N, C-alpha and C positions, 0 to 999 in steps of 0.2 A: 498611350499604350506602354511606353517605357516605364512610366511611373508604376503602372499596374504590375509589370514584370518585376520591378524592384521590390515592391511590397510583398509579392508572393515569395520571392527569393528570401527576403528577410524573415518571413514567417516560417519557412522551411528550416532555415539555419537556426532560428531561435528554438524551434520545436526539437531539433536534433540535439543541440547543446544543452537545452533545458533539462532533458532527461538523462544526460550523461553525468551530471554532477552528484547525484545521490538519489536515494530512494525516499519516498514520502509514505508515511504509515499513519494509520488511525491510532490515536492515543486516548484511551478512556478506560474507565472501570465501571462495571455494572453495579457495584455496591453504592456508587455515588451518582450514576446516571443509568437508569434502566434501559435507555436506548442503545447502550453498549452491548447488551445481551444478544441472544439469537431469538428471533430474526433481528439482524443488525439494522439500525436506522441512523444514518449519518446526517440527517437533515439539520441538526443543530450543532454538529461537531466540525471542528477545523482539522484538516489533515496536517500532520507534523512533518517538517523537513528534517530527516535524520542527520543530514550534514550540519544542521544548526544545533542539534542536541549536544549538550556538553558531555565531556568525559565523565565516567563514573570514578569515584575516589579509589575504589578497589581494583580498577582496570585502567591504570594510567597508559595513555598512548593508544588505546583501543577505540576505534570509531564504530558507530552503529552503521551497519551495512545491510541489514535485513529488517523485515517486519516480523512480529510475532503475535500470536493469539494464544492465550491460555484459557482453558475452560476447566474449572475445578468444582468438585462437589464435596462440600464439607458438612457432615451431619445432615445430609439430605437437601442442602441449599446449594443451588448452582450460582457460580460467579464467573464473570468473563473479564479478562484483562487484555487490552490491545495496546501495543507500543512498538517502538524501535527496538531492534535486537542487536546486541554487541557480539555475541558468540554463538556458535552452533553451525549447523548445516541445514540448508533448506530441505525440509521434508525428511524422508528416509532414503538414503542413496540418491540424493538430489531430486527426488520425485516429490513435489510439493503436495501431491494428493494425500500423502500419508503423514501422520503426526505421531509423536512419541506419546505413549500412554503409560501411566503408573497408577497403581492402587496401593492402599495402605490400610492400616487398622483404623478402627473408629469410623468406618463408612467414608473413607477419603478416596477420591478418584481425581486424577489430573490428566489433561490432554494438552500437550505443548506442540504448537505448530509454528514453523518458521518458513518464510518465503522471501524471495527477492526478484520475482519474475516481472513485477510491474508495481507502480505506485498504488497504494491502497490494497495490496494483495491480502492483508489481514482482515478483510471485511467479510470473509466467508461467503464467497460467491457473488459479490457485487460486481457487475460488469462496468468497467470504467472505460472512457473514451481516451485513447492515446492522442497526444497533441499532433503527432505526425499524421495520424489518420484524419484529423480535422484539417490540417494543411493540404493534404492531397485531395480531400473532398472539395475544399475551397477552390483549388486549382482547376479541378474538373468542372465545377459549376461555372467558373469564370470563362473557361474555354468553351463550354457549351453555349453560354450566353453570347459570346463573340461569334461563334459559328452560325447560330440560328438567328442572327439579327438581320 
């Protein structure tokens, strides 16, 4: 029983610290991978750890701390870009439900969304399971198994 408690404790600690080091974001472009568009299909994509993404040459010392999704229409063609973000503010007024929108001449439209509420938040509605939720669910199941034996 002590070994089981130790394993559950380690799982909880790892899930808490694992999420504290940085955000993970989807990184893709719909012009090279159609699954990157909307609806988003991450079945063949790996999620990028933004803490591991290098600095940009034009932003020395700035680290990626958010995710972003860019949706743009150029001459009638939609393109989607998902990546780690270095600058900006999540959503508008910190409300991630809202994105910045810009229009231009020659039928150009751009929507720029940033978020940092959870890993993979630039997936456009994909519900992801938090590691802490998995740990708590595991604890409950272990407890229930022990009680009803």
